[in-house]
N, C-alpha and C positions, 0 to 999 in steps of 0.2 A: 730550684724549683723541681717539684716531683714530676718525672717524665711519664708516669703512668696516668696522669690526668690530661685529657685532651678537650679542646673546645670545638664543638660542632656548630656551624652557622646554619640556621634554618631560614629558608626563603619563604616568608609567609605571604608573598604577593600572589594575586590571582593569576591563573595560568594564561589568561589573555594578555595581561600586562607584561608578563615574562616573555611571551612569544612576540608581542609587538616591539618591545625594546630590543630583544635579541636580533630580530630581522630588520630593525631600523624602520619600522612602519609608523605612519602617523595614525591618530585616532580616526581621521577621515578615511584612510585606506582600510582600516579594520572594520568599518561599518558593513554589515551584511556578511562578513567572513566568519567562518567557524574555525576553532582550534581543536585539532584532533590529537589525542594521546596515542602514539604508536603502540605502547604497551599500556593497556587500560589501567586506570587508578585502582579499580577493583581487583586487578591481577598483580598489583605491586608496582605499577608504573608511577613515575614521579613527575613533577613539574619542571624537571630539568630541560633546558632548551633543546637538547638533542632528542628528547622524547616528544617534542611538540611540532605539529605541522599545521601551517595556516593554509586554509583552502576555502573554496566557495561552498555554499550550503548544498548545492546539487552534488558536487564532487564528494562532500562528506557523507551525504545520505546514500548515494548510489555506488560509490567506489569503495570508500573505507568501510561503510556499514551496508552490507547487502540486505535485501528484504528478508532473507532467511535468518540472518543474524538478528535483525530487528525483531522479527516475530518471536524468536527464542527469548530475547531479552524482555519483550512485552509480556510473554506468557509467564515469566517469573515475577511479574508485577511491575517491571520497569521503574520509572521514577514517579509512580502514582502517589497522589496525596489523598488516599482513601480516608474518609472521615473528616477531612478538613473542610469546613464551611467557609466559602468566600463571601465577602460582603461587597456589594456594588458601591462605588464611590458616588457621591451626589452628582447627578447629571450624567452618569455613565451607566451602561448596562453590562451585565456579565456575559461572558462568552466571546466567541471570535467576532472580528469585524465582519460586516455584511459583505458578501461577494467573495470571501475566501473559501478555498476548497481544501479537502483533505489531501494529504500527500499520498503517493502510490503505496507506501508502506502501511499507512493508516487504513486506506481502502481495502488493502489485502487482508490486514488483521481483522477488520470488521467483517469482511466477507467470510473468512474462515471461522470466526466466532459464531456466525449465525447459520452454519451448515447443519442439516439434518435435524435431530431432536432439539437443538439449541434455537431453532427458528421459532418465533412465537406463533407462526401460522402452520407449523409442522403437524400434519395429520388432521387439520381442520377441514371438514367437508361442509360447504355452505348448504343450508337447507333450501327447499323449493322457493320459499318466500324471498330469501336473499338473492338467489339466482335470478328470480323474476325481476327484482329491483335492478340488478346489474344489467340484465337484458334490456329493460325499458330505458335505462339511462343511455345505453349505447345505440339505441335505434335512431336512425336519421343522421348519424355521424357520417361524414364524407371524407375520404382521403384526398389529398391534393394530387394533381395530375403528376407532379414530379415523383411522389411516392409510388403511384401506380406504375409509372414508367420504370422506376428503379426495380420494383418487384417483377415486372415483366421481363426486363433484361436479365435478371438473376435466374429466372426460370427457363427462358428460351435456351434451347440447345442441350438441355439435360436429358439423359437417357437412363433407363432402368438397366441395372447390371445385376447378375446373379453369380454367386460363388459356387464352387463344387459342393460346399456344405449346405447350400440352399439359402444362404443369407442374401438379402436384396439391398441395393443401395441406389439412390437417385443422384446422379452427379454428371458433370460435363465430360470428364475423362474416365477411362477404364481404371478402376481402383487397384487392379493388380493383373499380372499376366494370365492368371488362370480364370479370371472373371469373363463371363460371356454376356452378350447383350440379351435382354429379356427380363421377365419377372418370375419365370417358372424354371425350376431346376431341370436342366436337360437330362433325359433318361439315357 
């Protein structure tokens, strides 16, 4: 036999199956768990059991993948299916189930994506008619007693402080050692 020829076995199983069998877990134990690649597949990582880590969804999203890393990945396009039209199955509607919320990373990504000029309301100044409609709609609204009490407790005890540069701030404690009480810069 020619010794220059070698046979390489390729494991085509899904990484979840490999991790489950390697760690001796049942399908029931794997429900809700994530499988993390220590070295990302995009960076040359493999599905070798030594490269796989089974963890909870929270641990995977917040420890292995920080919000900064997630935003960087999402900015590059992430795993988006742009241009793919999904069709609803009979009796089902598209989208998330009712009552579900965005993850912290998604909320952060959406917030950053709508800052400044990217906000659809950026630079829009409502005209007099619109302002009048808003004003009329808000007339007669009453805040609950709890909200009033919360606002009062947040305001009580605050003092005006002024810095040597003339900046003023309203807060409970002295903002810095050089700040003096009052609203006008001392001469």
